[in-house]
C-alpha positions as CSV (number, residue, x, y, z in Angstrom):
1,M,-17.4,-6.2,23.1
2,V,-14.9,-4.5,20.3
3,R,-14.4,-7.5,17.4
4,W,-11.3,-6.5,16.2
5,G,-9.6,-8.0,12.9
6,M,-5.9,-7.7,12.3
7,I,-3.7,-6.8,9.1
8,G,-0.4,-7.9,9.2
9,A,-0.4,-10.9,12.0
10,R,3.0,-12.0,12.2
11,G,5.5,-10.6,13.9
12,I,4.0,-8.2,16.3
13,G,0.9,-8.9,15.7
14,R,1.0,-11.9,17.6
15,S,2.3,-10.4,20.5
16,V,-1.0,-7.9,20.5
17,A,-3.1,-10.7,19.7
18,A,-1.5,-13.0,22.6
19,A,-2.6,-9.8,24.8
20,L,-6.1,-9.2,23.6
21,A,-7.2,-12.6,24.6
22,V,-6.4,-11.9,27.9
23,S,-7.7,-8.1,28.2
24,N,-11.0,-6.3,28.2
25,A,-10.8,-5.1,25.1
26,G,-12.7,-7.4,22.7
27,R,-11.8,-10.2,21.2
28,L,-10.3,-11.4,17.8
29,D,-12.6,-12.5,15.4
30,A,-10.8,-12.0,11.8
31,V,-7.0,-12.1,10.6
32,A,-6.0,-11.5,6.7
33,S,-3.1,-12.8,5.2
34,R,-1.7,-10.6,2.4
35,A,-2.3,-13.1,-0.6
36,G,-2.7,-16.5,-1.5
37,P,-2.2,-19.5,1.5
38,A,-2.7,-18.8,5.3
39,D,-2.3,-21.8,6.7
40,D,-0.1,-20.5,8.8
41,L,-2.0,-18.2,10.2
42,R,-5.2,-20.6,11.0
43,D,-2.8,-22.7,12.7
44,L,-1.7,-19.4,14.5
45,Y,-5.6,-18.5,15.1
46,P,-7.8,-21.0,15.2
47,Q,-10.5,-18.9,16.9
48,A,-10.3,-16.1,14.1
49,R,-12.1,-16.4,10.2
50,I,-8.7,-15.9,7.8
51,H,-9.2,-13.5,4.9
52,I,-7.2,-13.6,1.7
53,G,-6.4,-10.7,1.2
54,Y,-6.4,-7.8,3.0
55,Q,-9.4,-6.0,1.6
56,A,-11.5,-8.9,2.6
57,L,-10.9,-8.1,6.0
58,I,-12.2,-4.6,5.8
59,D,-15.3,-5.4,3.9
60,D,-16.3,-7.9,6.9
61,P,-19.2,-6.4,8.2
62,D,-19.0,-8.4,11.9
63,I,-15.7,-6.3,12.1
64,D,-15.4,-2.9,14.4
65,A,-12.0,-2.0,14.5
66,V,-8.8,-2.7,13.0
67,Y,-5.0,-3.2,14.0
68,I,-2.4,-2.8,11.5
69,A,1.0,-4.2,11.7
70,T,2.0,-4.5,8.0
71,P,5.4,-2.4,7.0
72,H,5.0,1.0,7.3
73,P,4.5,1.9,3.8
74,D,1.3,0.4,3.8
75,H,-0.2,2.0,6.8
76,A,-1.7,4.8,5.6
77,R,-3.3,2.6,2.3
78,W,-5.2,0.0,4.9
79,A,-5.9,2.5,7.4
80,R,-7.6,4.9,5.4
81,A,-9.4,1.6,3.7
82,A,-10.4,0.7,7.0
83,I,-11.7,4.5,8.1
84,G,-13.7,4.3,4.7
85,A,-15.6,1.0,5.6
86,G,-16.5,2.7,8.8
87,K,-14.0,0.7,10.9
88,H,-11.8,2.2,13.7
89,V,-8.2,1.7,13.4
90,L,-5.4,1.0,16.0
91,C,-2.2,1.0,13.6
92,E,1.3,0.5,14.8
93,K,4.3,3.1,14.5
94,P,4.5,4.9,13.1
95,L,1.2,5.6,11.9
96,C,1.8,6.9,8.1
97,M,5.4,7.6,6.1
98,D,5.5,11.2,6.9
99,A,3.6,14.2,8.7
100,R,1.3,14.9,5.2
101,Q,0.2,11.4,5.5
102,A,-0.8,11.3,8.9
103,A,-2.3,14.8,8.6
104,Q,-4.9,13.6,5.9
105,L,-5.6,10.0,7.7
106,I,-6.6,12.0,10.8
107,D,-9.2,14.1,8.8
108,A,-10.4,11.4,7.1
109,A,-11.2,9.4,10.3
110,R,-12.4,13.1,12.1
111,A,-15.0,13.2,8.7
112,A,-15.9,9.5,9.2
113,G,-16.4,9.4,13.0
114,V,-14.2,6.7,14.3
115,T,-11.7,6.2,16.7
116,L,-7.7,6.4,15.2
117,A,-4.7,5.8,16.8
118,E,-1.3,5.4,16.8
119,A,0.2,2.1,18.5
120,Y,3.2,3.1,20.9
121,M,2.8,0.7,23.4
122,Y,4.9,1.9,25.9
123,R,2.9,5.4,26.2
124,F,-0.4,3.7,27.8
125,H,2.3,1.8,30.4
126,P,1.8,2.8,34.5
127,Q,5.6,3.2,34.2
128,T,5.4,5.7,31.7
129,R,2.7,7.5,33.3
130,R,5.0,7.3,36.3
131,L,8.0,9.1,34.7
132,A,5.3,12.1,33.5
133,E,4.1,12.6,37.1
134,L,7.5,12.5,38.7
135,V,8.9,15.4,36.4
136,R,5.7,17.2,36.5
137,V,5.5,17.2,40.5
138,G,9.0,18.9,40.5
139,T,10.5,15.6,41.8
140,I,14.2,16.7,40.6
141,G,13.6,20.3,40.3
142,A,13.2,22.1,37.3
143,L,14.0,19.7,34.3
144,R,17.0,20.6,32.1
145,L,18.4,17.6,30.0
146,I,16.8,14.5,28.2
147,E,18.5,11.7,27.0
148,A,16.3,8.4,25.6
149,D,17.8,6.2,23.0
150,L,17.1,2.5,21.4
151,G,18.8,0.5,19.4
152,F,19.8,-2.9,18.4
153,Q,22.0,-4.6,16.0
154,A,20.2,-6.7,13.4
155,R,21.9,-8.3,10.3
156,Y,22.4,-6.4,7.2
157,D,19.8,-7.7,4.5
158,P,19.2,-5.2,1.8
159,A,16.0,-7.0,1.0
160,G,14.7,-6.9,4.5
161,R,12.2,-4.9,5.3
162,L,14.3,-2.9,8.2
163,F,17.4,-2.1,5.3
164,D,14.7,-1.6,2.3
165,P,14.0,2.0,1.6
166,V,10.7,0.9,-0.2
167,L,9.5,-1.2,2.9
168,G,10.4,2.0,4.8
169,G,13.4,1.1,6.4
170,G,16.0,2.8,8.6
171,G,16.4,3.7,12.0
172,I,14.3,6.8,12.6
173,L,11.2,5.4,11.0
174,D,11.4,2.1,13.0
175,V,12.8,3.0,16.1
176,G,13.6,6.8,16.6
177,G,9.9,7.4,17.3
178,Y,10.3,6.4,20.9
179,P,12.9,8.5,22.1
180,L,11.6,11.3,20.0
181,S,7.9,10.7,21.6
182,M,9.6,10.3,25.2
183,A,11.2,13.8,24.8
184,R,8.0,15.6,23.7
185,L,6.2,13.4,26.5
186,I,8.5,14.7,29.4
187,A,9.1,18.2,27.8
188,G,5.6,18.7,28.1
189,A,5.3,17.1,31.7
190,A,7.5,19.7,32.6
191,H,5.3,22.5,32.4
192,G,1.9,20.5,33.3
193,E,1.1,20.0,29.5
194,P,0.4,16.1,27.8
195,F,3.5,17.0,25.4
196,R,5.8,19.8,23.7
197,D,6.9,19.8,20.5
198,P,10.5,21.2,20.4
199,V,11.7,24.6,18.7
200,T,14.8,23.2,17.1
201,L,16.3,20.1,16.1
202,A,19.6,18.8,14.6
203,G,19.9,15.8,13.5
204,A,23.0,13.4,12.2
205,G,23.7,10.0,11.5
206,H,24.9,7.4,9.0
207,V,23.3,6.3,5.7
208,G,24.4,3.0,5.0
209,A,24.6,1.2,1.3
210,S,21.0,0.2,0.7
211,G,20.2,3.9,1.5
212,V,18.7,3.9,4.5
213,D,19.5,5.4,8.0
214,E,21.8,2.7,10.0
215,W,22.3,5.1,13.1
216,A,21.2,8.5,14.1
217,A,21.3,10.8,16.6
218,A,19.3,14.4,17.1
219,T,19.6,16.9,19.3
220,L,16.1,18.8,20.7
221,G,15.7,22.2,21.9
222,F,12.4,22.8,23.7
223,A,10.9,26.3,25.4
224,G,12.4,27.2,28.6
225,G,16.1,25.5,28.2
226,I,14.9,22.1,27.8
227,V,17.6,19.8,26.1
228,A,17.0,16.7,25.0
229,Q,19.6,13.8,23.3
230,V,17.8,11.2,20.9
231,A,19.0,8.3,19.6
232,C,18.4,5.0,17.4
233,G,19.9,2.2,15.6
234,I,18.9,-0.6,13.2
235,S,23.3,-1.5,13.1
236,Q,24.1,-0.6,16.4
237,S,23.1,-1.6,20.2
238,L,22.2,1.5,22.3
239,G,21.4,1.5,26.1
240,N,17.9,1.6,25.5
241,R,16.9,3.3,28.6
242,V,15.7,7.0,29.5
243,R,17.6,9.3,32.2
244,L,16.1,12.4,32.8
245,H,18.0,15.2,34.5
246,G,16.9,18.0,36.8
247,S,18.7,20.7,38.5
248,E,18.0,18.8,42.2
249,G,18.7,15.5,40.7
250,M,18.1,12.1,37.9
251,I,15.5,9.9,37.0
252,E,16.5,6.6,35.5
253,A,14.7,3.8,33.7
254,A,16.6,1.2,32.5
255,S,13.6,-0.4,30.4
256,P,11.6,2.4,29.3
257,W,10.3,0.9,25.7
258,F,9.1,-2.8,27.3
259,A,9.1,-2.3,30.7
260,A,9.0,-5.9,32.3
261,G,8.4,-7.5,29.0
262,E,5.4,-8.4,27.5
263,A,3.6,-10.3,29.8
264,P,2.3,-8.8,33.8
265,G,5.3,-7.7,35.8
266,R,7.5,-5.6,37.4
267,S,9.6,-3.0,36.1
268,E,12.0,-0.2,37.9
269,I,12.4,3.2,38.1
270,V,15.6,4.7,39.9
271,V,15.5,8.6,41.3
272,R,18.3,9.6,42.7
273,R,18.0,13.3,44.3
274,R,21.0,15.8,45.1
275,G,22.4,14.4,48.7
276,E,19.9,11.4,48.9
277,D,20.1,7.7,48.5
278,P,18.8,6.6,45.6
279,V,14.9,5.5,45.7
280,V,13.9,2.8,43.6
281,E,10.3,2.4,42.8
282,A,8.4,-0.6,41.8
283,I,5.8,-0.5,39.0
284,D,3.6,-3.6,38.9
285,A,1.5,-4.1,35.8
286,D,-1.2,-6.6,36.1
287,L,-1.8,-6.7,32.2
288,P,0.5,-7.8,29.3
289,L,2.4,-4.8,27.7
290,Y,0.3,-4.7,24.7
291,A,-3.4,-5.0,26.7
292,Y,-2.6,-1.2,28.0
293,E,-3.3,0.2,24.7
294,L,-5.7,-2.4,23.5
295,E,-8.0,-1.6,26.2
296,A,-8.0,2.4,26.3
297,M,-8.9,2.0,22.3
298,A,-11.9,-0.3,23.4
299,Q,-12.9,2.4,26.3
300,A,-12.4,5.3,23.6
301,I,-14.7,3.2,21.6
302,A,-17.2,2.5,24.1
303,D,-17.1,6.4,24.8
304,G,-17.5,7.5,21.3
305,R,-14.2,9.5,21.6
306,Q,-12.2,9.9,18.2
307,E,-8.7,9.9,19.9
308,L,-6.6,8.6,23.0
309,S,-5.5,10.6,25.4
310,A,-2.1,8.8,26.1
311,M,-1.4,9.5,22.1
312,S,-3.5,12.1,20.6
313,W,-3.9,13.0,17.0
314,A,-1.9,16.5,18.0
315,D,0.9,14.6,19.3
316,T,0.9,11.9,16.7
317,L,1.2,14.8,13.9
318,G,4.1,16.5,15.9
319,N,5.9,13.5,16.4
320,M,5.7,12.8,12.6
321,R,6.9,16.2,11.7
322,A,9.9,15.7,14.3
323,L,10.4,12.2,12.6
324,D,10.4,14.3,9.1
325,A,13.0,16.8,10.1
326,W,15.3,14.2,11.5
327,R,15.2,12.3,8.5
328,A,15.5,15.3,6.1
329,Q,18.6,16.4,7.7
330,L,20.1,12.8,7.0
331,A,18.6,12.4,3.2
332,P,16.6,15.0,1.6
333,T,14.4,14.6,-0.9
334,V,16.4,14.7,-4.1
335,P,14.6,17.3,-6.7
336,I,13.2,15.7,-9.7
337,G,14.2,19.1,-12.0
338,T,13.0,20.2,-15.1
339,R,13.9,20.6,-18.6
340,H,12.7,22.3,-21.9
341,L,11.0,21.0,-24.2
342,P,9.8,22.4,-27.7
343,A,6.8,23.8,-28.2
344,I,6.0,22.3,-24.6
345,G,7.9,24.4,-22.2
346,R,9.5,23.7,-18.8
347,V,8.8,20.2,-17.7
348,S,9.8,18.2,-14.8
349,R,12.4,15.4,-15.7
350,I,9.6,12.6,-14.5
351,G,6.3,12.6,-15.0
352,L,3.2,11.3,-12.4
353,G,0.9,8.8,-13.9
354,C,-2.3,9.4,-11.8
355,M,-4.0,5.7,-12.8
356,G,-4.4,3.9,-9.9
357,L,-4.4,6.6,-7.1
358,S,-7.9,5.7,-5.5
359,D,-9.4,8.4,-3.8
360,D,-8.5,12.2,-3.0
361,A,-6.4,11.4,0.2
362,H,-4.6,9.1,-2.0
363,F,-3.7,11.2,-4.7
364,A,-3.0,13.8,-2.5
365,E,-0.6,12.2,-0.1
366,I,1.5,11.1,-3.8
367,A,0.6,14.4,-5.9
368,D,1.7,16.5,-2.7
369,A,5.7,14.8,-2.6
370,F,5.3,14.6,-6.3
371,F,5.4,18.4,-6.9
372,D,7.1,19.8,-3.9
373,A,9.7,18.1,-5.4
374,G,9.7,20.1,-8.4
375,G,7.2,17.6,-10.2
376,N,4.6,19.3,-12.5
377,V,4.1,16.5,-15.3
378,F,0.7,14.6,-14.6
379,D,-0.8,12.0,-17.0
380,T,-4.2,11.2,-17.2
381,A,-6.8,9.9,-19.7
382,W,-10.3,9.8,-20.2
383,I,-10.8,6.0,-20.3
384,Y,-8.8,5.9,-16.6
385,G,-11.1,5.3,-13.6
386,D,-13.5,3.8,-16.0
387,P,-16.7,4.5,-16.1
388,D,-16.8,7.5,-14.8
389,G,-13.3,8.9,-15.3
390,E,-12.7,9.4,-11.6
391,T,-8.8,9.6,-12.1
392,D,-9.7,12.9,-14.3
393,R,-11.6,14.0,-11.6
394,L,-9.1,13.6,-8.8
395,L,-6.6,15.2,-10.7
396,G,-8.9,18.6,-11.3
397,R,-10.0,18.5,-7.5
398,W,-6.0,17.9,-6.3
399,L,-5.5,20.8,-8.8
400,R,-8.0,23.1,-7.6
401,S,-7.6,22.3,-3.8
402,R,-3.7,23.2,-4.4
403,G,-4.2,26.1,-6.8
404,V,-1.2,25.0,-8.6
405,R,-3.4,24.6,-11.9
406,D,-1.0,27.3,-14.2
407,R,2.4,25.3,-12.1
408,S,1.4,22.1,-13.7
409,V,1.4,20.5,-16.9
410,I,-1.7,18.0,-17.6
411,V,-0.9,15.2,-20.4
412,A,-4.5,13.9,-20.8
413,K,-5.6,11.3,-23.8
414,G,-8.4,10.6,-25.7
415,G,-9.3,8.3,-28.2
416,H,-9.5,4.6,-27.5
417,D,-10.9,1.6,-28.6
418,P,-13.9,0.8,-29.0
419,F,-14.4,4.6,-29.2
420,N,-11.6,5.9,-31.2
421,T,-13.2,8.1,-34.2
422,P,-13.0,12.2,-34.2
423,D,-16.2,12.7,-33.1
424,A,-15.6,10.4,-30.3
425,V,-12.6,12.0,-29.4
426,R,-13.5,15.5,-29.6
427,T,-16.8,14.2,-27.1
428,Q,-14.0,12.5,-24.7
429,L,-12.2,15.8,-24.8
430,A,-15.1,18.1,-23.5
431,E,-15.7,15.6,-21.1
432,T,-12.2,15.3,-19.8
433,L,-11.9,19.2,-19.4
434,D,-15.0,19.3,-17.2
435,R,-14.1,16.2,-15.5
436,L,-10.6,18.2,-14.6
437,G,-12.5,21.5,-14.0
438,T,-10.1,23.5,-16.4
439,D,-10.5,25.2,-19.7
440,R,-7.0,23.7,-21.3
441,I,-5.2,20.6,-21.6
442,D,-1.4,21.1,-22.2
443,V,-0.6,18.1,-24.4
444,H,-3.8,16.0,-25.6
445,L,-2.8,12.7,-26.7
446,L,-4.5,10.2,-28.9
447,H,-4.7,7.3,-26.6
448,R,-4.4,4.4,-29.5
449,D,-4.8,4.9,-33.4
450,N,-7.8,3.8,-35.5
451,L,-6.1,2.4,-38.9
452,D,-9.5,2.9,-40.8
453,I,-9.4,6.5,-40.1
454,P,-7.4,8.8,-42.5
455,V,-4.7,10.6,-40.7
456,G,-5.7,13.8,-41.7
457,E,-9.0,13.6,-40.2
458,F,-7.9,13.2,-36.7
459,V,-4.9,15.9,-37.7
460,D,-7.6,18.6,-38.5
461,L,-9.4,17.9,-35.3
462,L,-6.6,18.5,-33.3
463,D,-5.8,21.2,-35.2
464,A,-9.0,22.9,-34.7
465,E,-9.2,22.2,-30.8
466,Q,-5.6,23.9,-30.5
467,R,-7.1,26.8,-32.4
468,A,-9.7,27.1,-30.1
469,G,-7.6,26.8,-26.9
470,R,-8.7,23.8,-25.7
471,I,-5.2,22.1,-26.1
472,G,-2.2,23.5,-26.2
473,G,-0.8,20.9,-28.7
474,Y,-1.2,17.7,-29.4
475,G,0.5,14.3,-30.3
476,F,-0.2,10.5,-30.3
477,S,0.7,7.5,-28.0
478,N,0.8,3.7,-29.4
479,W,1.0,5.4,-32.7
480,T,3.3,3.2,-35.2
481,L,6.2,5.3,-36.7
482,D,4.7,5.6,-40.3
483,R,1.6,6.7,-38.9
484,T,3.3,9.4,-36.7
485,R,5.1,10.6,-39.8
486,A,2.1,10.4,-42.0
487,A,0.1,12.7,-39.6
488,I,3.1,15.3,-39.1
489,A,3.6,15.4,-43.0
490,Y,0.1,16.1,-43.6
491,A,0.3,18.4,-41.2
492,R,2.9,20.5,-42.6
493,A,1.6,20.2,-46.1
494,N,-2.0,21.3,-45.1
495,G,-0.6,24.2,-42.7
496,R,-2.0,22.5,-39.6
497,C,-0.5,23.1,-36.6
498,P,2.3,19.8,-36.1
499,P,2.1,17.4,-33.4
500,V,4.2,18.1,-29.9
501,A,5.0,15.2,-28.5
502,V,4.6,11.6,-28.7
503,S,3.6,8.7,-25.9
504,Q,4.8,5.1,-26.2
505,N,6.9,2.6,-23.6
506,F,10.1,3.0,-23.3
507,S,12.2,0.9,-20.9
508,L,15.8,-0.6,-20.3
509,A,13.4,-3.8,-20.8
510,D,12.1,-5.0,-24.2
511,M,8.6,-5.2,-24.4
512,V,8.4,-9.0,-25.2
513,Q,4.2,-8.6,-25.7
514,P,2.1,-5.7,-25.6
515,V,0.8,-5.2,-22.4
516,W,-2.5,-3.8,-23.6
517,D,-3.8,-4.7,-27.0
518,G,-2.8,-1.7,-29.3
519,C,0.1,-0.9,-27.1
520,V,3.7,0.1,-29.4
521,A,7.4,0.7,-27.9
522,A,9.8,3.2,-28.9
523,S,12.7,1.5,-27.8
524,T,13.4,0.3,-31.1
525,P,16.4,1.8,-33.4
526,D,14.0,3.1,-35.8
527,W,12.4,5.2,-33.2
528,R,15.6,6.1,-31.5
529,D,17.0,7.3,-34.5
530,W,13.9,9.3,-35.2
531,L,13.1,10.9,-31.7
532,E,17.1,12.1,-31.9
533,A,16.9,13.2,-35.6
534,T,13.5,15.2,-34.7
535,N,14.1,16.3,-31.1
536,M,10.3,14.9,-30.5
537,P,9.5,14.5,-26.9
538,L,8.7,11.2,-25.5
539,F,6.4,10.6,-22.4
540,A,7.4,7.2,-21.6
541,W,4.7,5.2,-20.0
542,S,5.9,1.8,-18.1
543,A,9.9,3.5,-18.0
544,Q,10.2,0.9,-14.7
545,A,8.3,-1.9,-16.7
546,R,5.6,-2.1,-14.3
547,G,7.3,-3.6,-11.7
548,F,10.0,-5.9,-13.7
549,F,13.0,-4.1,-11.8
550,T,11.4,-5.2,-8.3
551,D,11.2,-8.3,-6.6
552,R,7.9,-8.9,-7.8
553,A,9.4,-10.2,-11.1
554,G,11.5,-13.4,-11.1
555,P,11.9,-16.9,-13.3
556,D,9.6,-18.3,-10.4
557,R,7.7,-15.3,-9.9
558,L,4.6,-16.2,-12.2
559,D,1.8,-15.1,-10.3
560,D,1.6,-11.4,-12.3
561,A,0.0,-12.9,-16.2
562,R,0.4,-10.0,-17.4
563,L,4.3,-9.0,-16.2
564,V,5.1,-12.3,-17.4
565,R,3.7,-12.2,-20.9
566,A,4.8,-8.5,-21.6
567,W,8.4,-8.6,-19.9
568,Y,9.6,-11.9,-19.2
569,S,12.5,-13.1,-21.8
570,P,16.3,-14.0,-21.3
571,G,17.5,-10.6,-22.3
572,N,15.6,-9.1,-20.0
573,F,16.3,-11.1,-17.2
574,A,20.0,-10.3,-17.7
575,R,19.5,-6.7,-17.4
576,K,17.7,-7.2,-14.4
577,A,20.7,-9.0,-13.0
578,R,22.8,-6.2,-14.3
579,A,21.1,-3.8,-12.9
580,A,20.8,-4.9,-9.4
581,D,24.8,-5.4,-10.1
582,L,24.8,-1.7,-10.4
583,A,22.2,-1.0,-7.6
584,R,24.5,-2.2,-4.9
585,R,27.5,0.0,-6.4
586,H,25.0,3.2,-6.3
587,G,23.6,2.0,-3.2
588,V,19.9,2.4,-4.9
589,S,17.4,0.1,-6.1
590,E,17.0,-1.9,-9.6
591,N,14.0,-0.1,-10.0
592,A,15.7,3.5,-9.6
593,I,18.7,2.1,-12.0
594,A,16.2,1.5,-14.3
595,L,14.7,4.4,-14.2
596,A,18.0,6.2,-14.5
597,Y,18.8,4.7,-17.3
598,C,15.7,6.0,-19.2
599,L,16.7,9.6,-17.6
600,H,20.4,9.0,-19.2
601,Q,18.7,8.8,-22.7
602,R,19.9,11.6,-25.6
603,L,16.2,11.9,-26.3
604,P,13.8,14.6,-24.5
605,L,12.2,12.0,-22.8
606,V,10.0,12.2,-19.7
607,P,9.5,9.1,-18.3
608,I,5.9,8.5,-16.5
609,V,6.0,6.7,-12.8
610,G,3.3,5.6,-11.2
611,P,4.0,4.9,-7.8
612,L,1.1,4.3,-5.2
613,T,2.7,4.6,-1.8
614,L,5.4,7.5,-0.9
615,A,7.9,5.1,-0.6
616,E,7.7,3.9,-4.2
617,L,8.1,7.8,-4.9
618,R,10.5,8.1,-3.2
619,D,12.6,5.5,-4.6
620,S,11.9,6.7,-8.0
621,L,13.0,10.1,-7.1
622,R,16.5,9.1,-5.8
623,A,17.2,7.9,-10.0
624,T,17.2,12.0,-10.6
625,A,20.6,11.4,-8.4
626,I,22.4,8.8,-9.7
627,A,25.0,9.9,-12.5
628,L,25.6,6.6,-15.4
629,S,28.9,6.2,-17.3
630,A,28.6,5.9,-20.8
631,G,29.9,2.2,-20.0
632,E,27.6,1.7,-17.3
633,L,24.8,2.7,-19.8
634,A,26.1,0.5,-23.1
635,W,26.3,-2.2,-19.9
636,L,23.2,-2.1,-18.9
637,E,21.8,-2.2,-22.0
638,H,24.1,-4.7,-24.3
639,G,25.8,-6.4,-21.4
640,E,29.3,-4.6,-22.9
641,R,31.4,-5.0,-20.1
642,D,34.2,-2.5,-19.7
643,D,35.7,-2.7,-16.2
644,H,37.4,0.7,-16.1
645,A,34.2,2.3,-17.1
646,L,32.1,0.7,-14.4
647,A,34.9,1.2,-11.8
């Protein structure tokens, strides 16, 4: 008896729970709400324990398996957490946002000894098995052409799951995997194999105003001359059927994805052989649609098998790779690009903040995608991952495993209250180097200032470390402009190596109150003038104001006290509204507009972003392709409207 927990209990979760209740797959013991009150869940699932927060369900010792039906970008995070807790996972399609994430998740499941499966429910249905069998035995001769599609016309909502790129929106990820996986299944059946991957894929489609593919098609070529044409859409209704053409006839399934519907019932397959009357085969399903995958999962757990034959790990990976290829032809990742900074050299236009990346798999999924897009700046600190400096260790392990240390720029920080003296900084630097597994940090920043220490003592220390080769250059984070100038003057007067960078907050939103004690913003006029005059590189933290330009912030959104204290003001909300207007004009998110604002400054500025999901990273990458006019910049910042400049 498998004890199930459910994450993502609304929508499709309700159908899965209903199927579980009449199956032999176990029982639903617990359901989790994302956060906050869950009275509706108590009404929907009176037989289950209700957990507030997904992690609480993951930590529940009385749960054996977790079913995950959150929006796509959260699949990898919560599946990885469940696997880490030793629980089996059945995760809605797509398993992850891309093949790289999927491979990492499968590796984690393999190492943990748990069962992991992607929930393409149609793959487990007897109708699908019969389709593959008819092709396998040559009912229509040699298979030549596969036609499969799935599309519907949803109401356009740029903030809704289907149309928001941050939530993994778009037809290819949401429903394109169905026809694509069917084509691969049938191409494999024609050769007596579980599936076959295409050798060619040519995709096309329409990317709408919100930045997601609204309808798309692809032509796949398989070994042996088999061709498939697949299509999907969230803004276009399609036939939602499968046709298989062979040398001796055709097979058609009018309802390949949902068969007779969610309840037990009868569906039909029509076989049309050349010169013969059509034959209608009735497929009787004695279980609800979703019960088949649940029972297959429960049986695999009972047998000690880690993957399911109807949707194996290799099958999932092949499908994810094909989805990646299809999506890439519609909206390829925008390269970050690089710029040359004095005394530092070539650095990417955006830096990756490593704080918050939780483990090696999570770190790799974000860092790999960032590096693949051209990113090479990684921001860490001795205090991140306190008390053991896990962030430094994660970065170090990733750099070694990928062999990219020489192509990366490490921006590390030391010296933070209450350990902020030259001796403490020296000790922290040695620990940071050890954690990172490197003999040199490219840019070492003092994380905070200590006004009780003369600037010369800090400069002398950092000069000695630079001359010893343990740091490539040094600078100051959250130092006032006066103290920064004093440190530079001391270095010049005493023949010391000068600082090469500073790191302060800089954002379209003004920091009303410090995010943390001792924080300094460099968006004030005096800082701007000095940075522009000296050409001093600025590594700008919280460049997107820690989520202020997302739906996490609003006059009635008061749950994040730090966000409210640091960024809520009438002026900032006015900027947020203008960013939203420009986002609609450019077909991107407010958050991307806020980052593009930073990238358009006349300063040697490298904004540091802290995405925790691939969707958040992709959203930030889009900022590098946005061209803001001088009029748009002035309007964003000050509300000086010039309709001609904004046209």
